[in-house]
C-alpha positions in Angstrom: -48.8 16.9 4.5 -45.1 16.4 4.2 -43.6 14.7 1.2 -43.1 11.0 2.0 -39.7 11.1 0.3 -37.6 13.6 2.3 -34.8 13.6 -0.4 -37.3 15.3 -2.7 -37.0 18.3 -0.4 -33.6 18.0 1.1 -31.1 17.5 -1.8 -28.7 20.1 -2.9 -30.8 20.6 -6.0 -33.4 22.4 -3.8 -33.1 26.2 -4.1 -31.3 27.8 -1.1 -33.3 29.3 1.7 -33.0 31.7 4.6 -30.9 30.8 7.6 -33.0 29.7 10.5 -34.0 32.5 13.0 -31.6 32.5 16.0 -33.1 32.5 19.5 -32.5 35.6 21.6 -30.6 35.6 24.9 -27.2 34.3 23.9 -24.3 34.6 26.4 -21.0 36.0 25.0 -19.0 32.7 25.0 -21.4 29.8 25.6 -24.4 31.0 23.6 -27.4 29.0 25.0 -25.2 26.2 26.5 -25.7 27.1 30.2 -29.5 27.6 29.6 -29.5 24.1 28.0 -27.8 22.6 31.1 -30.0 24.6 33.5 -33.5 24.4 32.0 -33.5 22.5 28.7 -37.3 22.0 28.3 -37.9 25.7 29.0 -35.3 26.5 26.4 -36.9 24.4 23.7 -40.3 25.9 24.4 -38.8 29.4 24.2 -37.5 28.4 20.7 -40.9 27.2 19.7 -42.7 30.2 20.9 -40.2 32.8 19.7 -39.1 31.3 16.4 -42.0 29.0 15.3 -41.5 25.8 13.4 -37.7 26.4 12.9 -35.3 28.0 15.3 -31.6 27.9 16.0 -29.7 27.8 19.3 -25.9 28.3 19.8 -24.1 25.8 22.0 -20.7 27.4 22.4 -20.2 27.6 18.7 -22.2 24.5 17.7 -25.3 25.6 15.8 -28.4 23.4 16.5 -31.6 24.0 14.6 -34.8 22.8 16.3 -37.7 21.6 14.2 -41.3 21.6 15.5 -44.6 20.3 14.2 -45.6 17.1 12.4 -44.5 18.2 9.0 -41.0 19.2 9.9 -40.6 16.2 12.3 -41.7 13.8 9.6 -38.9 15.1 7.3 -36.4 14.8 10.2 -37.4 11.1 11.0 -37.7 10.0 7.3 -34.3 11.4 6.2 -31.7 8.8 5.5 -28.3 8.8 7.3 -26.6 10.1 4.2 -28.7 13.3 4.7 -29.1 13.5 8.5 -26.6 11.3 10.4 -27.5 10.1 13.8 -24.1 8.8 14.9 -22.3 12.1 14.1 -24.7 14.0 16.3 -23.7 12.3 19.6 -20.1 13.0 20.5 -20.7 12.1 24.1 -21.7 8.5 23.2 -18.3 7.5 21.9 -16.6 7.5 25.4 -19.7 5.7 26.8 -19.9 2.9 24.2 -16.1 3.0 23.3 -14.2 3.0 20.0 -15.6 1.0 17.2 -19.0 0.4 18.8 -22.5 1.6 17.9 -22.2 5.3 17.1 -18.5 5.0 16.2 -19.4 2.6 13.3 -20.2 3.5 9.6 -23.9 3.8 8.9 -24.4 0.3 7.4 -22.5 -1.4 10.1 -24.4 0.5 12.8 -27.7 -0.6 11.3 -26.6 -4.2 11.6 -25.2 -3.8 15.1 -28.5 -2.6 16.5 -30.6 -5.5 15.1 -31.2 -8.1 17.8 -32.9 -11.4 17.4 -33.9 -11.0 21.1 -36.3 -8.3 20.1 -38.0 -10.3 17.4 -41.6 -11.5 18.0 -40.8 -15.2 18.4 -38.3 -14.4 21.2 -40.5 -11.8 22.8 -43.1 -14.4 23.5 -40.6 -16.2 25.7 -39.5 -13.1 27.6 -42.8 -12.6 29.4 -42.2 -15.6 31.7 -38.7 -14.3 32.6 -40.1 -10.8 33.3 -42.8 -12.3 35.5 -40.3 -14.5 37.5 -38.0 -11.6 38.1 -40.8 -9.3 39.3 -42.2 -12.0 41.6 -38.7 -12.5 43.1 -38.4 -8.7 43.7 -41.9 -8.8 45.3 -40.8 -11.5 47.7 -38.2 -9.1 49.1 -40.9 -6.6 50.0 -41.9 -8.2 53.3 -44.8 -6.7 55.2 -45.2 -2.9 54.8 -42.5 -0.4 54.2 -41.1 2.0 51.6 -38.5 2.0 48.8 -36.8 4.4 46.4 -38.5 4.2 43.0 -35.2 4.7 41.0 -33.4 2.1 43.0 -36.2 -0.5 43.0 -37.1 -0.2 39.3 -33.4 0.2 38.4 -32.5 -3.1 39.9 -35.6 -4.9 38.6 -35.2 -3.7 35.0 -31.5 -4.5 35.1 -32.4 -8.1 36.0 -35.2 -8.4 33.4 -33.2 -6.7 30.6 -30.0 -8.8 31.2 -31.9 -12.0 31.5 -33.9 -11.5 28.3 -31.7 -9.4 26.0 -28.4 -11.0 26.9 -29.2 -14.3 28.6 -30.2 -15.9 31.9 -26.6 -17.1 32.5 -25.3 -13.6 32.3 -28.0 -12.4 34.7 -27.0 -15.1 37.1 -23.3 -14.3 36.9 -24.2 -10.7 37.4 -26.1 -11.4 40.6 -22.8 -12.5 42.2 -21.4 -9.0 41.7 -24.1 -7.5 43.9 -24.9 -3.9 43.1 -21.5 -3.2 41.4 -22.9 -3.4 37.8 -26.0 -1.2 38.5 -23.9 1.4 40.4 -21.3 1.6 37.6 -24.1 1.9 35.0 -25.7 4.8 36.9 -22.3 6.6 36.9 -21.8 5.9 33.2 -25.1 7.8 32.5 -23.7 10.8 34.3 -21.5 11.3 31.2 -24.3 12.7 29.1 -23.8 16.3 30.4 -24.5 19.0 27.8 -20.8 20.0 28.1 -20.1 17.0 25.9 -21.2 19.1 22.9 -18.2 21.3 23.6 -15.6 18.7 24.6 -16.7 15.1 25.7 -13.2 14.6 27.3 -13.0 17.8 29.4 -11.8 17.3 33.0 -15.0 17.6 35.0 -16.4 15.3 37.8 -19.2 13.8 35.8 -16.9 12.8 32.9 -14.3 11.4 35.3 -17.1 9.3 36.9 -18.2 8.2 33.5 -14.7 7.0 32.5 -14.1 5.2 35.8 -17.5 3.5 35.5 -16.7 2.3 32.0 -13.4 0.8 33.1 -15.3 -0.9 36.0 -17.8 -2.4 33.6 -15.0 -3.8 31.3 -13.4 -5.3 34.4 -16.7 -6.9 35.6 -17.4 -8.4 32.2 -13.8 -9.6 31.9 -14.1 -11.2 35.3 -17.3 -13.1 34.3 -15.7 -14.4 31.1 -12.4 -15.3 32.7 -14.3 -17.2 35.5 -16.3 -19.1 33.0 -13.1 -20.1 31.2 -11.4 -21.2 34.5 -14.4 -23.3 35.4 -14.8 -24.7 31.9 -18.3 -23.4 31.6 -19.6 -22.8 28.0 -22.7 -20.6 28.3 -25.2 -20.0 25.6 -25.9 -16.4 26.2 -25.1 -13.4 24.0 -22.1 -12.5 26.0 -20.5 -15.8 25.4 -21.4 -15.7 21.7 -19.7 -12.4 21.2 -16.6 -13.5 23.1 -16.4 -16.7 21.0 -16.4 -15.1 17.5 -13.1 -15.6 15.7 -11.7 -13.8 12.6 -10.0 -15.7 9.8 -6.6 -14.9 11.2 -7.5 -16.5 14.5 -8.0 -13.3 16.5 -11.1 -12.6 18.5 -13.7 -10.6 16.6 -14.4 -8.4 19.5 -12.2 -7.1 22.3 -13.6 -7.1 25.9 -14.0 -3.3 25.6 -16.0 -3.7 22.4 -18.2 -6.4 24.0 -18.8 -4.1 27.0 -19.8 -1.3 24.7 -22.4 -3.5 23.0 -23.7 -4.7 26.4 -24.0 -1.0 27.4 -25.9 -0.2 24.3 -28.4 -3.0 24.9 -28.8 -2.0 28.5 -29.4 1.6 27.7 -32.2 0.5 25.3 -33.7 -2.1 27.6 -33.1 -0.6 31.1 -33.1 3.1 31.1 -36.5 3.8 29.4 -38.3 1.1 31.5 -36.7 2.3 34.8 -37.9 5.9 34.3 -41.3 5.0 32.8 -42.1 2.5 35.6 -41.2 5.1 38.3 -43.3 7.8 36.7 -46.2 5.4 35.9 -46.6 4.5 39.6 -46.3 8.2 40.6 -49.0 9.2 38.0 -51.3 6.3 39.2 -51.0 7.5 42.8 -51.7 11.1 41.7 -54.8 9.8 39.8 -56.5 7.4 42.3 -59.5 6.9 40.0 -57.3 5.7 37.2 -55.4 3.4 39.7 -58.7 1.8 40.8 -59.7 1.1 37.2 -56.3 -0.3 36.2 -56.4 -2.7 39.2 -60.0 -3.7 38.3 -58.8 -4.4 34.7 -56.0 -6.6 35.9 -58.3 -8.4 38.3 -60.7 -9.2 35.5 -58.0 -10.4 33.1 -56.3 -12.7 35.7 -59.5 -13.7 37.4 -59.3 -17.3 36.0 -55.9 -17.8 37.7 -53.9 -17.5 34.5 -50.2 -16.7 34.8 -48.6 -13.6 33.3 -47.7 -14.6 29.8 -47.0 -12.9 26.4 -50.7 -13.5 25.4 -52.1 -12.2 28.7 -50.1 -9.0 28.2 -51.5 -8.3 24.8 -54.9 -6.8 25.6 -54.6 -4.6 28.8 -55.9 -1.4 27.1 -56.2 0.9 30.2 -52.8 -0.1 31.6 -51.2 0.3 28.2 -52.8 3.7 28.0 -51.4 4.6 31.4 -47.9 3.6 30.2 -48.1 5.5 26.9 -49.5 8.6 28.6 -46.6 8.4 31.1 -44.1 8.2 28.2 -45.9 11.1 26.5 -45.7 13.4 29.6 -42.3 12.1 30.8 -40.3 11.1 27.7 -36.9 9.4 28.6 -35.0 11.6 26.1 -35.9 15.3 25.8 -34.0 16.0 22.5 -33.1 13.9 19.5 -30.3 15.1 17.2 -28.9 14.6 13.7 -25.8 16.1 12.0 -26.6 17.6 8.6 -24.4 15.9 5.9 -25.8 17.9 3.0 -27.7 21.2 3.2 -31.2 20.5 4.7 -34.1 22.5 3.4 -37.5 23.0 5.0 -39.9 25.5 3.5 -38.0 28.8 3.3 -35.1 27.7 5.5 -31.8 26.0 4.8 -29.7 24.4 7.5 -26.1 24.2 6.3 -24.0 21.0 6.2 -22.0 20.5 9.3 -24.7 22.0 11.6 -27.1 19.9 13.8 -30.9 19.6 13.6 -33.0 18.4 16.4 -36.5 17.6 17.6 -37.8 17.6 21.2 -40.1 14.9 22.4 -40.7 17.0 25.5 -42.3 19.7 23.3 -43.8 17.6 20.6 -45.6 15.3 23.0 -47.4 18.3 24.5 -48.4 19.9 21.2 -52.1 21.0 21.8 -52.8 20.7 18.1 -52.2 16.9 18.4 -52.9 16.2 22.1 -55.9 18.2 23.5 -55.4 19.4 27.0 -51.8 18.3 26.7 -50.7 18.8 30.3 -53.4 16.6 31.7 -52.9 12.8 32.4 -55.5 11.1 30.1 -54.9 7.4 29.5 -58.0 7.3 27.4 -56.1 9.0 24.6 -55.0 5.6 23.3 -58.5 3.9 23.2 -59.7 2.6 19.8 -61.7 5.7 19.0 -58.8 8.1 19.7 -55.4 6.3 19.2 -53.6 9.7 19.5 -50.2 8.0 19.3 -50.9 6.2 16.0 -52.9 9.1 14.6 -49.9 11.4 15.3 -46.8 9.2 14.8 -44.6 12.2 14.0 -45.7 14.0 17.1 -45.9 11.2 19.7 -42.2 10.6 19.7 -41.3 9.2 23.1 -39.4 6.4 21.3 -38.3 8.6 18.4 -39.6 7.7 15.0 -38.8 6.5 11.5 -35.5 4.8 10.7 -34.0 5.2 14.1 -37.1 4.7 16.3 -36.0 2.8 19.4 -35.8 -0.8 18.4 -36.7 -1.9 21.9 -40.0 0.0 22.2 -42.2 -3.1 22.0 -40.0 -4.8 24.5 -40.3 -1.8 26.9 -44.1 -1.8 26.8 -44.3 -5.6 27.3 -41.8 -5.4 30.2 -43.7 -2.6 31.9 -47.1 -4.4 31.5 -45.6 -7.5 33.0 -44.1 -5.7 36.0 -47.4 -3.8 36.8 -49.5 -6.9 36.2 -47.9 -8.4 39.3 -47.1 -5.3 41.4 -50.5 -3.8 41.4 -52.2 -7.1 42.2 -49.9 -7.8 45.2 -49.5 -4.4 46.8 -51.2 -1.2 47.6 -49.0 1.9 47.2 -49.1 5.5 48.4 -46.8 8.5 47.9 -44.0 8.7 50.4 -43.3 12.4 50.0 -45.2 15.5 48.7 -46.5 15.0 45.2 -44.8 18.1 43.8 -41.4 16.8 45.0 -41.3 14.1 42.3 -39.4 15.8 39.5 -36.9 14.9 36.8 -33.2 15.8 36.8 -32.6 17.5 33.4 -29.0 18.4 34.0 -28.0 15.4 31.8 -29.2 14.4 28.3 -30.3 11.1 29.8 -33.2 12.0 32.1 -33.7 10.5 35.6 -35.9 11.2 38.5 -34.3 13.3 41.2 -33.7 11.4 44.4 -35.2 10.9 47.0 -38.3 9.5 45.2 -39.9 7.2 47.7 -43.2 5.4 47.8 -44.9 3.4 50.6 -46.3 -0.1 50.1 -48.3 -2.7 52.0 -49.8 -6.1 51.0 -53.0 -5.7 49.0 -56.4 -6.7 50.4 -58.2 -8.3 47.4 -61.7 -7.2 47.0 -64.6 -8.4 44.8 -64.4 -7.9 41.0 -67.0 -5.7 39.5 -66.8 -7.2 36.1 -67.1 -3.9 34.3 -63.7 -4.2 32.6 -64.4 -7.7 31.5 -67.7 -6.5 30.0 -65.9 -3.8 28.1 -63.4 -6.3 26.7 -66.2 -8.6 25.6 -68.0 -5.7 23.8 -64.7 -4.9 22.1 -64.4 -8.5 20.9 -68.0 -8.6 19.6 -67.3 -5.4 17.6 -64.2 -7.0 16.1 -66.2 -10.1 15.1 -68.4 -8.0 12.7 -65.6 -7.8 10.2 -65.7 -6.2 6.8 -63.6 -6.9 3.7 -60.3 -5.0 4.0 -57.0 -4.2 2.4 -53.5 -4.2 4.1 -50.6 -1.9 3.4 -47.1 -1.7 5.0 -44.6 1.1 4.9 -41.7 -1.3 4.4 -39.2 1.5 4.0 -39.2 2.2 7.8 -39.6 -1.5 8.9 -37.0 -2.5 11.6 -37.8 -6.2 11.4 -39.5 -6.7 14.8 -41.8 -9.2 13.0 -44.6 -8.6 15.6 -47.1 -8.7 12.7 -45.9 -12.2 11.6 -46.7 -13.5 15.0 -50.1 -11.9 15.1 -51.1 -12.7 11.5 -48.7 -15.2 9.8 -51.4 -15.7 7.1 -50.9 -12.1 6.0 -47.3 -11.1 6.8 -43.8 -12.6 6.4 -40.3 -11.5 7.1 -38.2 -11.4 4.0 -34.5 -12.0 3.5 -33.9 -8.3 3.7 -35.2 -8.5 7.3 -38.2 -6.4 6.5 -41.9 -7.4 6.6 -43.7 -8.1 3.4 -47.5 -8.5 2.8 -48.3 -12.0 1.4 -51.9 -11.0 0.6 -53.0 -7.4 0.4 -56.7 -8.4 0.4 -57.0 -11.2 2.9 -60.3 -13.0 3.7 -62.4 -10.9 6.1 -62.2 -13.5 8.9 -58.5 -12.4 9.3 -59.4 -8.8 10.0 -59.1 -9.0 13.8 -55.6 -10.6 13.4 -54.6 -7.8 11.0 -55.8 -5.1 13.3 -53.9 -6.6 16.2 -50.8 -6.7 14.0 -51.4 -3.0 13.1 -52.0 -2.0 16.8 -48.8 -3.7 18.1 -46.5 -2.8 15.2 -43.9 -0.7 17.2 -43.5 1.8 14.3 -47.2 2.0 13.3 -46.3 1.0 9.7 -49.4 -1.1 9.0 -52.6 0.4 7.5 -55.9 -1.4 7.4 -58.5 0.0 4.9 -62.0 -1.0 4.2 -62.1 -2.7 0.8 
């Protein structure tokens, strides 16, 4: 078990160790850079198999040490920025976000910048209705039978839902008048994550030229929206308007239009990219596993049999669909490598990574560790049932959203958004693969992963059948088991809390959000009647920081 305090093992007081073993097969000038661009996942597995828990690759002179296994990965995720710095590890993000935004900020300012009230529990409860309305609107465009490209369909849908919820409905409405310009520019922007950025993020290559043109286009689009509002005398209440209205003491605007664009890009990457890819792959996996598809549709029919609308509460308990989405994210993680720059020599067991080098973990490898996920290459949504909970049991190995201090702050939003989308799509349409199953593959030539196009599916209106009631019975049995509550104790790992406050919504009698924007336990031994609420809070905590123990 790794030490809970990484600084006990990573300070300069720790005795020096050996240099990490270097992976074989380097090319004379680029080292392993071309292999990273050509076949990154195969490269990471080669490091794991040849070097073990710790292995180094050479990216044209930049040394990257990969860490594998729960013990090493826990140290990676728990280390503070003063030890392993996230922002310094991503040179290709500065031209995407722009100067003075997100990764170009000092550590403390960056922590403040990524916090968003829109991702707090009280706001999340309102987002479900917006997601439902946007999905219904997209469904209305699917007249009769036909086919569509997964990346394009879910890209447009998640752009609409993410802008409406995270930035504001007014911005989403203004964006609609721009047609597909915003989505097209955003796709080009993501092309700027080529691995060559580790050598020089400003080199003159087509993908970087497209990235820079796209960012200029996005600044122009947002400037047009704000200028039009000013001309029309419209004062909107969305986040875009708020950022543009902030004034410094000297009367200047707090943020330039370029900085505002960078922050919008940051929110869109968090709220759009993961959901777009996960939705596409979830539908593919459901179609590859028709028995699972049938059970998910049955589950949805049972939950919505009384005619209820899609709401935050209706999206809480959809265990099989949630398992499908988590299993999709395990097998198809949106990012295949997560990096940090070593600010002070980093020590793990007998190895030392020198300051100035990079350390990394790979969700693509970790999520298929057979020691944590039996039969790791098989699609098994049941991994996330109450008796298994493989994601919560292995929080330093199931790392589709990262982990620790920098775990994706939008992870809870992404799962809610996906459950809302599929709660409607799967009850309205029947789908089938539009091309050979093996042709659906990811494009790993960029650090931001996307499906290769074409990636088409066929659809037709669904013929609703009779409900078996099996799923409803399972839900009722689960509720009966929860009713037999025992005395319990609650603990929270507040050090890693990101202030989502999901727990305060599920169990306000037990949890509260403090002035430090972290959750605190009001009563560590609540009355046993509150156990179900506490367990729901623990289940839906995005970072799995809540522990329930029998008292």
